BATOR-98621 format. One record per residue (C-alpha): residue number from 1; residue in three letters; x, y, z. Coordinates in steps of 0.1 Angstrom, whole numbers, plus 5000, padded with zeros to 4 digits. Example, Ala and Ser with C-alpha at 12.3 -4.5 7.8 and 13.67 -1.06 7.14 Angstrom:
2
NODE, resi, resn, c1, c2, c3
NODE, 1, ALA, 5123, 4955, 5078;
NODE, 2, SER, 5137, 4989, 5071;
***
This chain:
476
NODE, resi, resn, c1, c2, c3
NODE, 1, MET, 5241, 4873, 5043;
NODE, 2, LEU, 5267, 4854, 5063;
NODE, 3, ALA, 5267, 4816, 5066;
NODE, 4, ASP, 5257, 4818, 5102;
NODE, 5, GLU, 5227, 4840, 5093;
NODE, 6, LEU, 5217, 4815, 5066;
NODE, 7, ILE, 5217, 4786, 5091;
NODE, 8, VAL, 5195, 4807, 5115;
NODE, 9, LEU, 5171, 4815, 5086;
NODE, 10, ILE, 5168, 4778, 5077;
NODE, 11, LYS, 5160, 4769, 5113;
NODE, 12, ASP, 5133, 4795, 5113;
NODE, 13, ILE, 5119, 4781, 5080;
NODE, 14, GLN, 5118, 4746, 5095;
NODE, 15, GLN, 5100, 4759, 5125;
NODE, 16, ASN, 5074, 4779, 5106;
NODE, 17, LYS, 5071, 4753, 5077;
NODE, 18, CYS, 5063, 4778, 5050;
NODE, 19, GLU, 5077, 4799, 5022;
NODE, 20, LYS, 5071, 4836, 5023;
NODE, 21, GLN, 5066, 4867, 5003;
NODE, 22, ASN, 5104, 4872, 5001;
NODE, 23, LEU, 5115, 4836, 5003;
NODE, 24, GLU, 5115, 4807, 4978;
NODE, 25, LEU, 5128, 4771, 4985;
NODE, 26, LYS, 5143, 4748, 4959;
NODE, 27, LYS, 5154, 4712, 4964;
NODE, 28, ALA, 5182, 4712, 4938;
NODE, 29, ALA, 5196, 4678, 4951;
NODE, 30, GLU, 5200, 4664, 4916;
NODE, 31, GLY, 5206, 4696, 4895;
NODE, 32, CYS, 5199, 4732, 4892;
NODE, 33, PRO, 5162, 4741, 4884;
NODE, 34, GLN, 5159, 4749, 4847;
NODE, 35, ARG, 5136, 4779, 4849;
NODE, 36, LEU, 5140, 4803, 4877;
NODE, 37, TYR, 5130, 4833, 4856;
NODE, 38, ASN, 5096, 4838, 4872;
NODE, 39, THR, 5110, 4840, 4907;
NODE, 40, LEU, 5140, 4861, 4896;
NODE, 41, SER, 5115, 4886, 4880;
NODE, 42, SER, 5091, 4887, 4909;
NODE, 43, PHE, 5118, 4892, 4935;
NODE, 44, SER, 5134, 4920, 4914;
NODE, 45, ASN, 5101, 4937, 4911;
NODE, 46, GLN, 5090, 4936, 4947;
NODE, 47, ASP, 5099, 4959, 4976;
NODE, 48, GLY, 5130, 4946, 4993;
NODE, 49, GLY, 5138, 4919, 4968;
NODE, 50, GLY, 5139, 4882, 4979;
NODE, 51, THR, 5160, 4851, 4986;
NODE, 52, VAL, 5160, 4817, 4969;
NODE, 53, ILE, 5174, 4789, 4991;
NODE, 54, PHE, 5187, 4758, 4973;
NODE, 55, GLY, 5191, 4725, 4992;
NODE, 56, ILE, 5158, 4726, 5012;
NODE, 57, ASP, 5130, 4702, 5002;
NODE, 58, GLU, 5100, 4725, 4998;
NODE, 59, LYS, 5076, 4697, 5005;
NODE, 60, ASN, 5088, 4687, 5040;
NODE, 61, TYR, 5113, 4715, 5047;
NODE, 62, LEU, 5142, 4690, 5054;
NODE, 63, VAL, 5177, 4698, 5044;
NODE, 64, CYS, 5186, 4676, 5014;
NODE, 65, GLY, 5217, 4696, 5002;
NODE, 66, VAL, 5225, 4707, 4967;
NODE, 67, TYR, 5242, 4685, 4941;
NODE, 68, ASP, 5272, 4709, 4937;
NODE, 69, PRO, 5274, 4743, 4955;
NODE, 70, GLN, 5298, 4758, 4929;
NODE, 71, ASP, 5280, 4746, 4898;
NODE, 72, ILE, 5246, 4758, 4910;
NODE, 73, GLN, 5260, 4793, 4914;
NODE, 74, VAL, 5272, 4792, 4878;
NODE, 75, LYS, 5239, 4779, 4865;
NODE, 76, VAL, 5218, 4805, 4884;
NODE, 77, ASN, 5241, 4832, 4872;
NODE, 78, GLU, 5235, 4821, 4836;
NODE, 79, GLN, 5198, 4825, 4841;
NODE, 80, CYS, 5203, 4859, 4857;
NODE, 81, GLN, 5220, 4870, 4826;
NODE, 82, GLN, 5188, 4863, 4806;
NODE, 83, MET, 5169, 4889, 4826;
NODE, 84, GLU, 5163, 4925, 4816;
NODE, 85, PRO, 5178, 4943, 4835;
NODE, 86, VAL, 5206, 4917, 4842;
NODE, 87, ILE, 5204, 4905, 4878;
NODE, 88, ARG, 5235, 4904, 4900;
NODE, 89, PRO, 5227, 4880, 4928;
NODE, 90, LEU, 5246, 4875, 4961;
NODE, 91, PHE, 5254, 4839, 4970;
NODE, 92, THR, 5260, 4823, 5004;
NODE, 93, VAL, 5271, 4787, 5011;
NODE, 94, ALA, 5265, 4770, 5044;
NODE, 95, ASN, 5270, 4735, 5057;
NODE, 96, ILE, 5243, 4718, 5078;
NODE, 97, ASP, 5249, 4682, 5090;
NODE, 98, GLY, 5274, 4677, 5063;
NODE, 99, LYS, 5251, 4690, 5035;
NODE, 100, SER, 5256, 4722, 5015;
NODE, 101, VAL, 5228, 4747, 5012;
NODE, 102, VAL, 5231, 4778, 4990;
NODE, 103, SER, 5212, 4811, 4992;
NODE, 104, CYS, 5207, 4835, 4963;
NODE, 105, GLU, 5198, 4870, 4973;
NODE, 106, VAL, 5180, 4890, 4946;
NODE, 107, GLN, 5180, 4928, 4951;
NODE, 108, GLU, 5150, 4949, 4942;
NODE, 109, CYS, 5159, 4967, 4910;
NODE, 110, ASP, 5155, 5004, 4905;
NODE, 111, ILE, 5121, 5017, 4897;
NODE, 112, TYR, 5133, 5032, 4865;
NODE, 113, GLN, 5144, 4997, 4854;
NODE, 114, LYS, 5111, 4979, 4864;
NODE, 115, PRO, 5096, 4957, 4855;
NODE, 116, CYS, 5124, 4932, 4854;
NODE, 117, PHE, 5115, 4904, 4830;
NODE, 118, TYR, 5128, 4873, 4812;
NODE, 119, LYS, 5141, 4884, 4778;
NODE, 120, GLY, 5131, 4851, 4762;
NODE, 121, ALA, 5094, 4858, 4769;
NODE, 122, GLY, 5094, 4896, 4765;
NODE, 123, ARG, 5081, 4923, 4788;
NODE, 124, MET, 5044, 4914, 4786;
NODE, 125, LYS, 5048, 4876, 4792;
NODE, 126, GLY, 5080, 4876, 4812;
NODE, 127, SER, 5072, 4901, 4840;
NODE, 128, TYR, 5062, 4887, 4873;
NODE, 129, ILE, 5051, 4899, 4907;
NODE, 130, ARG, 5051, 4881, 4940;
NODE, 131, SER, 5018, 4873, 4957;
NODE, 132, GLY, 5023, 4854, 4990;
NODE, 133, ASP, 5045, 4825, 4981;
NODE, 134, ALA, 5036, 4825, 4944;
NODE, 135, ASP, 5049, 4842, 4913;
NODE, 136, MET, 5021, 4858, 4894;
NODE, 137, LEU, 5023, 4871, 4858;
NODE, 138, MET, 5019, 4909, 4858;
NODE, 139, THR, 4988, 4923, 4843;
NODE, 140, GLU, 4990, 4949, 4815;
NODE, 141, TYR, 4980, 4975, 4840;
NODE, 142, GLU, 5007, 4966, 4864;
NODE, 143, ILE, 5033, 4970, 4837;
NODE, 144, TYR, 5017, 5003, 4826;
NODE, 145, SER, 5019, 5015, 4862;
NODE, 146, TYR, 5057, 5015, 4859;
NODE, 147, GLU, 5056, 5032, 4825;
NODE, 148, ILE, 5033, 5060, 4837;
NODE, 149, PHE, 5059, 5069, 4863;
NODE, 150, LYS, 5090, 5065, 4842;
NODE, 151, ARG, 5076, 5085, 4812;
NODE, 152, LYS, 5057, 5110, 4834;
NODE, 153, ILE, 5024, 5102, 4818;
NODE, 154, GLN, 4997, 5126, 4831;
NODE, 155, ASP, 4964, 5109, 4827;
NODE, 156, GLU, 4946, 5137, 4846;
NODE, 157, LEU, 4954, 5159, 4816;
NODE, 158, ARG, 4938, 5136, 4791;
NODE, 159, ILE, 4915, 5156, 4768;
NODE, 160, ILE, 4879, 5147, 4766;
NODE, 161, GLU, 4875, 5149, 4728;
NODE, 162, ARG, 4837, 5148, 4727;
NODE, 163, ALA, 4833, 5176, 4753;
NODE, 164, ASP, 4835, 5214, 4748;
NODE, 165, ALA, 4841, 5243, 4771;
NODE, 166, ASP, 4804, 5246, 4778;
NODE, 167, VAL, 4805, 5214, 4800;
NODE, 168, ILE, 4824, 5235, 4826;
NODE, 169, ASN, 4804, 5251, 4854;
NODE, 170, GLN, 4813, 5288, 4850;
NODE, 171, ASP, 4801, 5296, 4886;
NODE, 172, LEU, 4826, 5272, 4900;
NODE, 173, LEU, 4853, 5287, 4878;
NODE, 174, SER, 4845, 5322, 4891;
NODE, 175, ILE, 4849, 5310, 4926;
NODE, 176, PHE, 4882, 5294, 4917;
NODE, 177, PHE, 4895, 5326, 4900;
NODE, 178, ALA, 4885, 5346, 4931;
NODE, 179, LYS, 4904, 5323, 4954;
NODE, 180, LEU, 4934, 5324, 4932;
NODE, 181, LYS, 4939, 5361, 4940;
NODE, 182, ASN, 4949, 5352, 4976;
NODE, 183, ALA, 4963, 5317, 4971;
NODE, 184, LYS, 4985, 5324, 4940;
NODE, 185, PRO, 4985, 5361, 4932;
NODE, 186, ASN, 5011, 5358, 4904;
NODE, 187, LEU, 4990, 5332, 4886;
NODE, 188, ALA, 4958, 5353, 4891;
NODE, 189, LYS, 4974, 5381, 4871;
NODE, 190, LEU, 4973, 5360, 4839;
NODE, 191, SER, 4945, 5357, 4814;
NODE, 192, GLU, 4917, 5332, 4821;
NODE, 193, LYS, 4928, 5311, 4791;
NODE, 194, GLN, 4964, 5310, 4805;
NODE, 195, ILE, 4952, 5301, 4840;
NODE, 196, LEU, 4930, 5273, 4827;
NODE, 197, LYS, 4959, 5258, 4808;
NODE, 198, LEU, 4985, 5262, 4836;
NODE, 199, THR, 4961, 5246, 4861;
NODE, 200, GLY, 4953, 5216, 4839;
NODE, 201, VAL, 4916, 5225, 4834;
NODE, 202, MET, 4917, 5230, 4797;
NODE, 203, VAL, 4942, 5220, 4769;
NODE, 204, ASP, 4937, 5234, 4734;
NODE, 205, SER, 4902, 5247, 4744;
NODE, 206, LYS, 4892, 5212, 4754;
NODE, 207, PRO, 4883, 5202, 4790;
NODE, 208, THR, 4906, 5177, 4806;
NODE, 209, ILE, 4898, 5149, 4831;
NODE, 210, CYS, 4911, 5172, 4858;
NODE, 211, GLY, 4889, 5201, 4847;
NODE, 212, THR, 4858, 5180, 4843;
NODE, 213, LEU, 4861, 5163, 4877;
NODE, 214, LEU, 4867, 5196, 4894;
NODE, 215, PHE, 4844, 5220, 4875;
NODE, 216, GLY, 4822, 5199, 4853;
NODE, 217, LEU, 4784, 5202, 4851;
NODE, 218, TYR, 4781, 5164, 4851;
NODE, 219, PRO, 4815, 5146, 4850;
NODE, 220, GLN, 4799, 5111, 4850;
NODE, 221, GLY, 4783, 5119, 4816;
NODE, 222, TYR, 4817, 5112, 4802;
NODE, 223, PHE, 4830, 5088, 4828;
NODE, 224, PRO, 4801, 5069, 4845;
NODE, 225, SER, 4824, 5050, 4868;
NODE, 226, LEU, 4845, 5078, 4881;
NODE, 227, CYS, 4822, 5080, 4911;
NODE, 228, ILE, 4820, 5065, 4946;
NODE, 229, THR, 4799, 5035, 4956;
NODE, 230, ALA, 4791, 5031, 4993;
NODE, 231, VAL, 4774, 5002, 5011;
NODE, 232, VAL, 4767, 4993, 5047;
NODE, 233, VAL, 4769, 4955, 5054;
NODE, 234, PRO, 4750, 4940, 5083;
NODE, 235, GLY, 4779, 4917, 5093;
NODE, 236, THR, 4817, 4916, 5091;
NODE, 237, GLN, 4821, 4903, 5055;
NODE, 238, MET, 4804, 4908, 5022;
NODE, 239, GLY, 4775, 4884, 5018;
NODE, 240, ASP, 4764, 4886, 5054;
NODE, 241, THR, 4727, 4894, 5057;
NODE, 242, GLY, 4704, 4911, 5082;
NODE, 243, PRO, 4674, 4896, 5101;
NODE, 244, LEU, 4652, 4902, 5071;
NODE, 245, GLY, 4676, 4888, 5046;
NODE, 246, GLU, 4689, 4922, 5035;
NODE, 247, ARG, 4724, 4923, 5020;
NODE, 248, PHE, 4728, 4960, 5027;
NODE, 249, ILE, 4716, 4983, 5054;
NODE, 250, ASP, 4724, 5013, 5031;
NODE, 251, ASN, 4736, 5014, 4995;
NODE, 252, LYS, 4744, 5046, 4975;
NODE, 253, LYS, 4762, 5057, 4944;
NODE, 254, PHE, 4775, 5092, 4945;
NODE, 255, GLU, 4782, 5113, 4914;
NODE, 256, GLY, 4794, 5149, 4908;
NODE, 257, THR, 4826, 5168, 4910;
NODE, 258, ILE, 4854, 5158, 4934;
NODE, 259, PRO, 4843, 5182, 4962;
NODE, 260, GLU, 4807, 5170, 4958;
NODE, 261, LEU, 4818, 5133, 4960;
NODE, 262, LEU, 4838, 5141, 4991;
NODE, 263, GLU, 4810, 5158, 5010;
NODE, 264, ASP, 4783, 5134, 4999;
NODE, 265, THR, 4804, 5104, 5009;
NODE, 266, LEU, 4812, 5119, 5043;
NODE, 267, GLY, 4775, 5125, 5048;
NODE, 268, PHE, 4767, 5089, 5041;
NODE, 269, ILE, 4793, 5077, 5066;
NODE, 270, ARG, 4781, 5102, 5093;
NODE, 271, ARG, 4746, 5088, 5089;
NODE, 272, ASN, 4757, 5052, 5093;
NODE, 273, ILE, 4782, 5054, 5122;
NODE, 274, LYS, 4773, 5051, 5158;
NODE, 275, THR, 4777, 5081, 5182;
NODE, 276, LYS, 4781, 5078, 5219;
NODE, 277, THR, 4772, 5105, 5244;
NODE, 278, ILE, 4798, 5107, 5272;
NODE, 279, ILE, 4791, 5125, 5305;
NODE, 280, ASP, 4822, 5135, 5325;
NODE, 281, ASP, 4825, 5139, 5363;
NODE, 282, PHE, 4813, 5175, 5361;
NODE, 283, GLY, 4781, 5166, 5341;
NODE, 284, ASN, 4794, 5179, 5308;
NODE, 285, ARG, 4781, 5160, 5278;
NODE, 286, ALA, 4801, 5152, 5247;
NODE, 287, ASP, 4794, 5131, 5216;
NODE, 288, LYS, 4820, 5106, 5204;
NODE, 289, ASP, 4818, 5091, 5169;
NODE, 290, GLU, 4825, 5055, 5163;
NODE, 291, TYR, 4853, 5066, 5139;
NODE, 292, PRO, 4873, 5099, 5140;
NODE, 293, LEU, 4857, 5118, 5111;
NODE, 294, LYS, 4888, 5138, 5105;
NODE, 295, ALA, 4907, 5106, 5097;
NODE, 296, VAL, 4878, 5094, 5075;
NODE, 297, ARG, 4878, 5127, 5055;
NODE, 298, GLU, 4915, 5124, 5048;
NODE, 299, ILE, 4911, 5088, 5036;
NODE, 300, ILE, 4882, 5097, 5012;
NODE, 301, LEU, 4901, 5128, 5000;
NODE, 302, ASN, 4933, 5109, 4994;
NODE, 303, ALA, 4914, 5083, 4974;
NODE, 304, LEU, 4899, 5110, 4951;
NODE, 305, ILE, 4932, 5128, 4946;
NODE, 306, HIS, 4955, 5099, 4942;
NODE, 307, ARG, 4934, 5073, 4924;
NODE, 308, ASP, 4944, 5063, 4889;
NODE, 309, TYR, 4925, 5081, 4861;
NODE, 310, SER, 4940, 5062, 4832;
NODE, 311, ILE, 4920, 5042, 4806;
NODE, 312, HIS, 4929, 5011, 4825;
NODE, 313, THR, 4908, 5021, 4856;
NODE, 314, GLU, 4883, 5046, 4843;
NODE, 315, ASN, 4856, 5019, 4846;
NODE, 316, SER, 4864, 5013, 4883;
NODE, 317, PRO, 4848, 5034, 4910;
NODE, 318, ILE, 4861, 5042, 4945;
NODE, 319, ARG, 4844, 5018, 4969;
NODE, 320, VAL, 4835, 5025, 5005;
NODE, 321, MET, 4824, 4994, 5025;
NODE, 322, MET, 4811, 4998, 5061;
NODE, 323, PHE, 4811, 4966, 5081;
NODE, 324, ARG, 4801, 4960, 5117;
NODE, 325, ASP, 4837, 4962, 5129;
NODE, 326, ARG, 4854, 4984, 5103;
NODE, 327, ILE, 4854, 5007, 5073;
NODE, 328, GLU, 4872, 4999, 5041;
NODE, 329, VAL, 4880, 5024, 5014;
NODE, 330, GLU, 4894, 5010, 4982;
NODE, 331, ASN, 4905, 5030, 4952;
NODE, 332, PRO, 4919, 5019, 4917;
NODE, 333, GLY, 4956, 5023, 4913;
NODE, 334, GLY, 4982, 5011, 4937;
NODE, 335, LEU, 5009, 5033, 4953;
NODE, 336, TYR, 5025, 5055, 4927;
NODE, 337, GLY, 5062, 5059, 4919;
NODE, 338, ARG, 5088, 5052, 4945;
NODE, 339, LEU, 5065, 5052, 4975;
NODE, 340, THR, 5061, 5020, 4996;
NODE, 341, ILE, 5037, 5011, 5024;
NODE, 342, ASN, 5065, 5016, 5049;
NODE, 343, ASP, 5072, 5051, 5036;
NODE, 344, LEU, 5036, 5063, 5040;
NODE, 345, GLY, 5036, 5096, 5060;
NODE, 346, LYS, 5073, 5096, 5064;
NODE, 347, VAL, 5086, 5110, 5031;
NODE, 348, GLY, 5074, 5133, 5004;
NODE, 349, ALA, 5056, 5112, 4979;
NODE, 350, ASP, 5056, 5112, 4941;
NODE, 351, THR, 5022, 5126, 4932;
NODE, 352, ARG, 5002, 5108, 4905;
NODE, 353, ASN, 4978, 5137, 4899;
NODE, 354, PRO, 4996, 5170, 4908;
NODE, 355, TYR, 4971, 5192, 4890;
NODE, 356, ILE, 4941, 5178, 4908;
NODE, 357, ALA, 4960, 5181, 4941;
NODE, 358, SER, 4971, 5217, 4934;
NODE, 359, ASP, 4937, 5229, 4922;
NODE, 360, LEU, 4919, 5213, 4952;
NODE, 361, GLU, 4943, 5231, 4975;
NODE, 362, ILE, 4928, 5264, 4962;
NODE, 363, LEU, 4893, 5252, 4956;
NODE, 364, ILE, 4884, 5236, 4990;
NODE, 365, ASN, 4915, 5246, 5010;
NODE, 366, THR, 4930, 5211, 5011;
NODE, 367, GLU, 4964, 5208, 5028;
NODE, 368, ASN, 4988, 5194, 5001;
NODE, 369, ARG, 5019, 5189, 5024;
NODE, 370, PHE, 5019, 5151, 5028;
NODE, 371, SER, 5004, 5153, 5063;
NODE, 372, GLY, 4973, 5132, 5055;
NODE, 373, ILE, 4987, 5098, 5066;
NODE, 374, PRO, 5002, 5112, 5099;
NODE, 375, THR, 4968, 5128, 5105;
NODE, 376, ILE, 4950, 5095, 5101;
NODE, 377, TYR, 4974, 5078, 5125;
NODE, 378, ASN, 4971, 5105, 5150;
NODE, 379, GLU, 4933, 5107, 5149;
NODE, 380, MET, 4930, 5069, 5154;
NODE, 381, GLU, 4955, 5070, 5183;
NODE, 382, LYS, 4936, 5099, 5199;
NODE, 383, ALA, 4904, 5079, 5196;
NODE, 384, ASN, 4922, 5049, 5213;
NODE, 385, HIS, 4916, 5028, 5182;
NODE, 386, LYS, 4939, 5003, 5164;
NODE, 387, PRO, 4962, 5020, 5139;
NODE, 388, PRO, 4949, 5022, 5103;
NODE, 389, ILE, 4958, 4994, 5079;
NODE, 390, PHE, 4971, 5002, 5045;
NODE, 391, GLU, 4972, 4975, 5017;
NODE, 392, ASN, 4987, 4979, 4983;
NODE, 393, LYS, 4977, 4949, 4962;
NODE, 394, ARG, 4979, 4944, 4924;
NODE, 395, GLY, 4966, 4977, 4912;
NODE, 396, THR, 4944, 4987, 4941;
NODE, 397, PHE, 4950, 5006, 4973;
NODE, 398, LYS, 4929, 5000, 5004;
NODE, 399, VAL, 4927, 5017, 5038;
NODE, 400, ILE, 4910, 4999, 5068;
NODE, 401, LEU, 4898, 5015, 5100;
NODE, 402, TYR, 4887, 4993, 5128;
NODE, 403, ASN, 4862, 5006, 5154;
NODE, 404, GLU, 4876, 4984, 5182;
NODE, 405, VAL, 4891, 5001, 5211;
NODE, 406, ASN, 4929, 4995, 5213;
NODE, 407, LEU, 4947, 4980, 5243;
NODE, 408, SER, 4964, 5006, 5264;
NODE, 409, LEU, 5001, 5009, 5259;
NODE, 410, SER, 5009, 4993, 5293;
NODE, 411, GLU, 4988, 4962, 5284;
NODE, 412, ILE, 5004, 4959, 5250;
NODE, 413, GLU, 5039, 4962, 5266;
NODE, 414, SER, 5031, 4935, 5291;
NODE, 415, GLU, 5017, 4912, 5264;
NODE, 416, ILE, 5047, 4917, 5240;
NODE, 417, ILE, 5071, 4910, 5268;
NODE, 418, GLU, 5053, 4878, 5277;
NODE, 419, PHE, 5050, 4867, 5241;
NODE, 420, CYS, 5087, 4872, 5236;
NODE, 421, ASN, 5097, 4848, 5263;
NODE, 422, THR, 5115, 4830, 5234;
NODE, 423, GLY, 5129, 4850, 5205;
NODE, 424, LYS, 5103, 4863, 5181;
NODE, 425, SER, 5107, 4880, 5147;
NODE, 426, ARG, 5091, 4913, 5136;
NODE, 427, GLU, 5066, 4893, 5115;
NODE, 428, GLN, 5057, 4869, 5143;
NODE, 429, ILE, 5050, 4898, 5168;
NODE, 430, ALA, 5030, 4918, 5142;
NODE, 431, LYS, 5009, 4887, 5133;
NODE, 432, PHE, 5002, 4877, 5169;
NODE, 433, PHE, 4990, 4912, 5178;
NODE, 434, SER, 4971, 4918, 5145;
NODE, 435, PHE, 4994, 4946, 5132;
NODE, 436, GLU, 4994, 4946, 5094;
NODE, 437, ASN, 5023, 4971, 5094;
NODE, 438, PRO, 5053, 4955, 5112;
NODE, 439, SER, 5074, 4987, 5108;
NODE, 440, TYR, 5048, 5008, 5127;
NODE, 441, MET, 5045, 4981, 5154;
NODE, 442, ILE, 5083, 4979, 5159;
NODE, 443, LYS, 5088, 5017, 5160;
NODE, 444, LYS, 5058, 5023, 5183;
NODE, 445, TYR, 5061, 4995, 5208;
NODE, 446, VAL, 5091, 4971, 5204;
NODE, 447, ILE, 5119, 4996, 5201;
NODE, 448, PRO, 5108, 5015, 5232;
NODE, 449, LEU, 5108, 4982, 5251;
NODE, 450, VAL, 5144, 4976, 5239;
NODE, 451, GLU, 5154, 5011, 5251;
NODE, 452, LYS, 5138, 5004, 5285;
NODE, 453, GLY, 5159, 4972, 5287;
NODE, 454, LEU, 5128, 4950, 5288;
NODE, 455, LEU, 5135, 4934, 5254;
NODE, 456, LYS, 5169, 4925, 5238;
NODE, 457, MET, 5178, 4920, 5202;
NODE, 458, THR, 5193, 4886, 5193;
NODE, 459, LEU, 5215, 4903, 5167;
NODE, 460, PRO, 5223, 4937, 5184;
NODE, 461, ASP, 5251, 4945, 5159;
NODE, 462, LYS, 5227, 4941, 5130;
NODE, 463, PRO, 5194, 4958, 5141;
NODE, 464, LYS, 5179, 4957, 5106;
NODE, 465, SER, 5188, 4921, 5098;
NODE, 466, LYS, 5160, 4900, 5084;
NODE, 467, ASN, 5169, 4874, 5110;
NODE, 468, GLN, 5166, 4898, 5139;
NODE, 469, LYS, 5145, 4886, 5169;
NODE, 470, PHE, 5134, 4901, 5201;
NODE, 471, VAL, 5135, 4883, 5235;
NODE, 472, SER, 5123, 4893, 5269;
NODE, 473, THR, 5153, 4901, 5292;
NODE, 474, HIS, 5139, 4881, 5322;
NODE, 475, HIS, 5140, 4850, 5300;
NODE, 476, ILE, 5175, 4854, 5287;
***
């Protein structure tokens, strides 16, 4: 960043009085901090990297200045050399009221080099991830999640050693073979043994996790927790109770193959959501569900296809939690490979379980073209609900659907314009209007207002700058 941008960033820090996911403050008035390894590691491992600012007292956010702007860069660089891979930071020096402050920008390292760790502690004890404003030691599973992508480990093809071919439902296989003739005629010409191998159902005459979950007589006989648990909570948070002290209005555990899990869970949700009957001006009646079921189906299906099936998570079920104001679906395993939250629905994703995805495309006619996330967004918008919320946190992925009716576009526009009577950042606007995804909010609402001339960027020549703010034109 430029010196002017650093000064703007510091003023923003002093106004908000907090560190952030991508921002760390260090006093450094009397010397360089001796151990920056945890922060260097966590910033290198997180999406977008992060920035360390030296010369700001993290207790009161006042500018104290660094002891020596040149020496601190040398000392920080020495610590960066102790990381694996080596970090190449970008430094900026600025002067505020005669005191020097120094920023150190740490870029996110390539996924094939992650996790970045302190060599003196080793990969298992020197790899960190950012959580809020804290650096947290990575779990064994979080480190494994990088290895599984880099080494192309296919946990869905793990052989179930204590199982034989007789655990596979032959009737389901017959249906599968019949559908192959239309879906993949070249594959259907091969022998059944070859088909089972090429579709990941069997390896060396032994059923795989993929084969058992799709065609097994009772998959949970080998993996009891590869199931779905579903609860309906009387209130808005776990622990709320009903008028008779009941913790759950409904509580089920679903077992079976993936298609059975999908349909049973959807049936549970249908039973427990509200349905309104709407009569139009012509007397026509139509039922409107509390949540768009097409979006709900995509979420459950995505959880079953893309969850992690490794030994690290095989004891963790998919969880469906229905609250008074929302539905939450949580599955083990965070986003896989190079995919980030902001990329969801925009780019072709790396697929954790390609055999399960491909076989389901034939078995139940799923659409394996990365259209699931756009469908969820579109269905929620058509229902006039808030956009879905996606959370990727330390080995779990969660989707949240709210049943609240969204404000109309004109109301949102008016409120954003009023809120931005003084310059507001992406994060400030998103937080005020309860949007968990700032990128969606900017694309959907703020940029159109800029194009209409109702908002202006404070840094128009740098539209993607971290210091970008938006201000209403009638207040400029």
